[in-house]
C-alpha positions in Angstrom: -18.1 3.0 31.4 -15.3 0.1 30.5 -13.0 -1.0 33.6 -10.5 -3.0 32.8 -6.8 -3.6 33.9 -5.3 -2.6 30.8 -6.1 -0.4 28.2 -4.4 -0.2 24.9 -4.6 2.5 22.8 -4.0 1.2 19.1 -5.1 -2.4 17.5 -1.7 -2.8 15.0 0.2 -6.0 15.2 1.7 -4.5 18.4 -1.4 -3.5 20.1 -3.0 -7.1 19.2 0.1 -8.9 20.7 0.0 -6.7 23.8 -3.9 -7.9 24.3 -2.8 -11.1 23.7 -0.1 -11.3 26.4 -2.1 -9.4 28.9 -5.0 -12.1 29.1 -1.9 -14.7 28.8 -0.8 -12.7 32.7 -4.6 -12.9 33.6 -5.5 -9.1 33.3 -8.6 -7.9 31.5 -8.2 -5.4 28.2 -10.0 -3.3 26.1 -8.3 -2.1 22.8 -9.1 1.5 21.4 -8.5 2.5 17.6 -9.6 4.5 15.4 -9.8 2.6 12.5 -13.0 0.4 12.2 -10.9 -2.8 12.0 -8.0 -4.6 13.5 -5.1 -4.6 12.1 -3.9 -0.9 12.2 -1.8 0.2 8.8 -1.0 -3.6 7.8 -4.8 -4.1 7.2 -5.9 -0.6 5.8 -3.0 -0.1 3.3 -1.2 -3.3 2.7 -3.4 -6.5 3.3 -1.7 -8.4 0.5 1.8 -7.3 1.2 4.2 -10.0 2.3 6.1 -9.5 5.6 9.2 -11.1 6.1 10.7 -10.1 9.9 8.3 -12.1 11.9 9.8 -15.4 13.4 8.6 -18.3 12.5 7.4 -17.5 8.7 9.8 -16.9 5.8 7.1 -14.8 4.6 3.4 -14.1 5.5 0.4 -11.9 4.0 -0.5 -8.8 5.8 -3.9 -9.8 6.1 -2.8 -13.5 7.2 -0.7 -12.0 10.2 -3.4 -9.6 10.8 -6.2 -12.5 11.1 -3.8 -14.7 13.5 -2.8 -12.0 15.5 -6.4 -11.0 16.5 -7.1 -14.9 16.9 -4.5 -15.0 19.2 -5.7 -11.9 21.1 -9.5 -13.2 21.1 -7.9 -16.0 24.0 -8.0 -12.7 26.2 -11.7 -12.0 25.2 -10.5 -8.2 24.8 -13.0 -5.3 24.7 -13.1 -3.8 21.3 -13.8 0.1 21.1 -12.7 0.0 17.3 -13.9 3.7 15.3 -12.7 5.6 18.4 -9.8 8.0 19.1 -8.3 8.4 22.3 -9.2 11.9 23.1 -8.2 12.6 26.6 -6.0 10.8 29.3 -6.7 11.5 33.2 -4.5 9.8 35.8 -5.0 9.1 39.2 -3.0 7.8 42.1 -4.2 4.3 41.0 -5.9 4.7 37.9 -6.0 6.1 34.2 -9.4 7.5 32.7 -9.4 7.6 28.7 -12.1 9.5 27.0 -12.8 9.0 23.5 -14.1 10.9 20.2 -17.2 8.8 20.6 -18.0 9.9 24.2 -17.2 6.1 25.6 -15.0 6.2 28.8 -12.1 3.5 29.6 -10.8 3.2 33.3 -7.8 1.0 33.7 -5.3 0.4 36.2 -2.5 0.9 33.5 -2.5 2.1 29.5 -0.2 0.7 27.1 0.0 3.0 23.9 0.7 1.1 20.6 -0.2 3.6 18.1 2.3 3.0 15.6 2.8 6.3 13.3 -0.6 7.6 14.2 -3.2 8.6 11.7 -1.6 8.8 8.4 -2.5 10.1 4.6 -0.5 9.5 1.8 1.6 12.3 -0.2 0.0 13.5 -2.9 1.7 13.4 -6.2 2.3 17.3 -7.2 0.7 16.7 -10.5 -1.3 13.8 -10.3 -4.4 15.4 -8.8 -6.5 15.2 -11.9 -6.3 11.7 -12.4 -6.6 10.7 -8.4 -9.3 7.7 -8.9 -9.0 7.5 -12.2 -5.5 6.0 -12.7 -3.2 7.6 -9.9 -3.5 5.7 -6.5 -1.7 5.7 -3.5 -2.2 2.2 -2.1 -3.0 -0.9 -3.5 -5.4 -3.0 -0.9 -6.1 -5.6 -3.8 -2.8 -6.7 -6.2 -5.8 -8.1 -8.3 -6.9 -5.0 -9.2 -4.2 -3.9 -11.4 -4.3 -7.6 -13.2 -3.0 -7.1 -17.0 -2.2 -3.8 -16.4 0.8 -1.2 -17.6 1.9 0.1 -13.9 4.3 2.6 -13.2 5.4 2.9 -9.5 6.6 6.1 -8.0 8.9 6.0 -5.1 11.9 4.4 -3.5 10.9 3.3 -0.2 9.7 -0.2 1.0 6.2 0.3 -0.2 7.5 1.1 -3.7 9.7 -1.9 -3.7 7.4 -4.2 -2.2 4.5 -3.8 -4.3 6.5 -3.9 -7.5 7.5 -7.2 -6.4 4.3 -8.5 -5.3 2.8 -6.9 -8.4 5.5 -8.6 -10.8 3.4 -11.6 -12.0 0.3 -10.2 -12.0 0.4 -7.0 -14.3 1.3 -6.9 -17.8 4.0 -4.7 -16.8 5.7 -3.1 -14.2 8.1 0.2 -14.1 9.4 1.8 -11.0 10.4 5.6 -11.1 12.5 6.9 -8.4 14.0 10.5 -8.3 17.3 8.9 -6.3 20.2 6.5 -7.7 19.7 4.6 -4.6 16.6 3.3 -2.7 15.2 3.6 1.1 13.8 -0.1 0.8 15.2 -2.8 2.9 18.4 -3.9 1.3 17.4 -7.4 0.3 13.9 -6.2 -1.1 16.3 -3.7 -3.1 18.3 -6.7 -4.7 15.3 -8.5 -5.4 13.6 -5.6 -7.4 16.9 -5.5 -9.6 16.9 -9.1 -10.1 13.5 -8.9 -11.2 11.5 -8.5 -14.5 10.4 -4.8 -12.9 11.9 -1.8 -15.1 13.9 0.7 -12.7 14.4 4.1 -13.9 16.6 6.1 -11.6 17.3 9.0 -11.2 14.0 10.0 -12.9 10.6 11.8 -11.8 7.3 11.8 -13.3 7.3 14.9 -15.6 3.6 14.8 -16.9 0.5 12.5 -17.2 -1.4 12.1 -20.3 -4.9 10.9 -20.5 -8.6 11.8 -21.4 -9.1 12.8 -17.8 -11.4 9.9 -17.2 -8.3 7.1 -17.6 -4.4 7.2 -17.9 -2.6 6.3 -21.0 1.0 7.4 -20.9 3.4 9.2 -18.5 6.5 11.4 -19.7 9.5 11.1 -17.4 12.6 13.2 -16.8 16.2 12.1 -15.8 16.7 14.2 -12.8 20.2 15.6 -13.8 20.3 15.0 -17.9 16.5 16.3 -18.5 16.5 13.3 -21.0 12.5 12.4 -21.3 10.8 9.1 -22.1 7.2 8.6 -22.7 5.9 5.3 -21.0 2.9 3.0 -21.9 0.7 3.3 -18.5 -2.4 2.2 -17.5 -2.4 2.8 -13.5 0.3 4.7 -11.7 0.9 3.7 -7.5 2.5 6.6 -6.0 4.4 5.2 -3.0 5.6 8.6 -1.6 4.9 8.1 2.1 2.4 9.3 4.4 2.0 12.5 6.4 1.1 11.0 10.1 -0.6 12.9 12.7 -0.7 11.4 16.4 -3.8 13.5 16.7 -4.4 14.1 20.8 -1.2 12.2 21.8 1.3 15.0 22.2 -0.9 17.1 24.5 -1.0 14.8 27.2 2.1 15.5 28.8 4.2 12.7 27.5 8.1 13.4 26.9 8.6 12.9 23.2 11.2 13.4 20.8 10.9 13.6 16.9 7.0 13.1 17.5 7.8 9.4 19.1 7.3 8.7 22.7 10.3 8.5 25.2 10.4 5.4 26.9 13.1 3.3 29.2 13.9 -0.4 28.9 11.0 -1.3 30.7 8.4 0.4 28.3 7.5 3.3 30.9 6.8 6.5 29.4 7.2 9.9 31.7 3.9 9.4 32.8 2.9 7.2 36.0 0.9 4.1 34.7 1.6 4.5 30.9 3.6 2.4 29.0 4.7 2.6 25.5 5.5 0.1 22.4 5.5 -0.4 18.7 6.8 2.5 16.2 5.6 5.0 18.6 7.8 4.2 21.0 11.1 5.5 20.8 14.8 4.9 22.9 18.5 4.6 22.0 19.2 1.6 19.9 15.4 1.0 18.7 15.0 -0.4 15.5 11.3 -0.4 14.2 10.6 -3.4 13.1 6.9 -5.8 13.9 9.6 -8.7 15.4 11.2 -5.9 17.8 7.4 -4.5 18.5 6.2 -7.8 19.7 8.9 -7.9 21.9 8.6 -4.4 23.6 4.9 -5.3 23.9 5.7 -8.4 26.0 8.2 -6.4 27.9 5.7 -3.6 28.7 3.1 -6.0 30.0 5.6 -8.2 32.2 6.8 -4.4 33.9 3.3 -3.2 34.2 2.1 -6.3 36.4 3.4 -5.1 39.8 0.8 -1.7 38.9 -2.0 -4.0 38.3 -1.4 -6.6 41.0 1.1 -5.3 43.3 3.3 -8.0 44.7 3.0 -9.9 40.8 6.1 -10.9 39.4 7.7 -9.1 36.7 8.9 -12.4 35.1 6.3 -14.8 34.1 8.0 -18.1 34.0 8.0 -19.8 30.6 5.2 -19.9 28.7 5.7 -23.7 28.0 5.2 -24.0 31.8 1.7 -23.0 31.9 -1.6 -25.0 32.4 
C-alpha cells in the first residue's frame, strides 16, 4: 500500500504540474496513469507537435514540454504508478483510498483528478480500414516518418491543421481535405495554414482510396455540394478525425458530472469530499480548455486542498520568490 498526502489521477501536463506544486507546498504525492509513460495525450500522440499557449514560450514541442514538466515534478519526488487505471474510490472521514487495475492500493488525504479526456481511441475513416498501417494512419508521433512523401490530411480540427503546418517543410507535398468550408481549429493556426504551401480543399471528402493493398498511391476526393471529383497522388493519409474518449470507472464514482466532465466550484472542489479536479476533465461556467488554464487550475486545487491535509495551513502560500 502507498500512503501519501495527495494522490493525483492523471499524469498529463496538468497532473505533472499539480505534482510539482503539491511538493512545493510540502506534500507527498502519488501520480497514477493508465499510460505507461507520463505526459498524457501529448506524449502518446503528439510528441512533435508545437504547443502555443504555454506562458514564456512562443512555441514549444510537446515532448520538450513534457520532459520539462517531468523534471519539474521530480522536485516533489512523486511516487508514480504508470500503467495503473484508478478503478475504485472509497472515501472515509479523513482519507481516500484508490484501488488500481494492477491491484495496487493508494491511500491519500486528498485526491486530485487530472484525467484529461480519459482514455482515447481515434475515429476510424469509414473507407480506410483496408489500408490502416499501410498508408492510412491516425497519429504522427514522428514527423520524419513522412519525409519526402505526398501526404493527404483529412480533418478540420487542431490536429489536422497542426500536422499540416508541421509537415509542410518535411514532406514532398501536403494537401488538407475537410468536408466543411470552415475549420474548427484555432483561428491563428487556420490563418497560418492558408498562408502556407499546403493545398486546402474544402468542402471535400475522401471518396475512394486506391492502391495495391499494401500501400496507397492515389485518393479520389469529391466536392460535398457539386459532387465534382478529383484524383490526388498520395503516399500517406493522416486521418485526423478526432477521438472517441472513455472516462473508464470515473463516472461510477458518484461525482456530479455534466457532458462527461466533472463539475467543480471555483476552488476546484468536486461534489465528493476530499476530491478535487483540474484540467480538461473539470468543468465550470466560463471554463476554457487550454494547457495554460489547466496549470492554474492545478495550483488552485493544491492550495485549496491544503487545509484538508494540514488543518490550519493557509490556502494562500505566499510568493514562490520568497521561498528559501
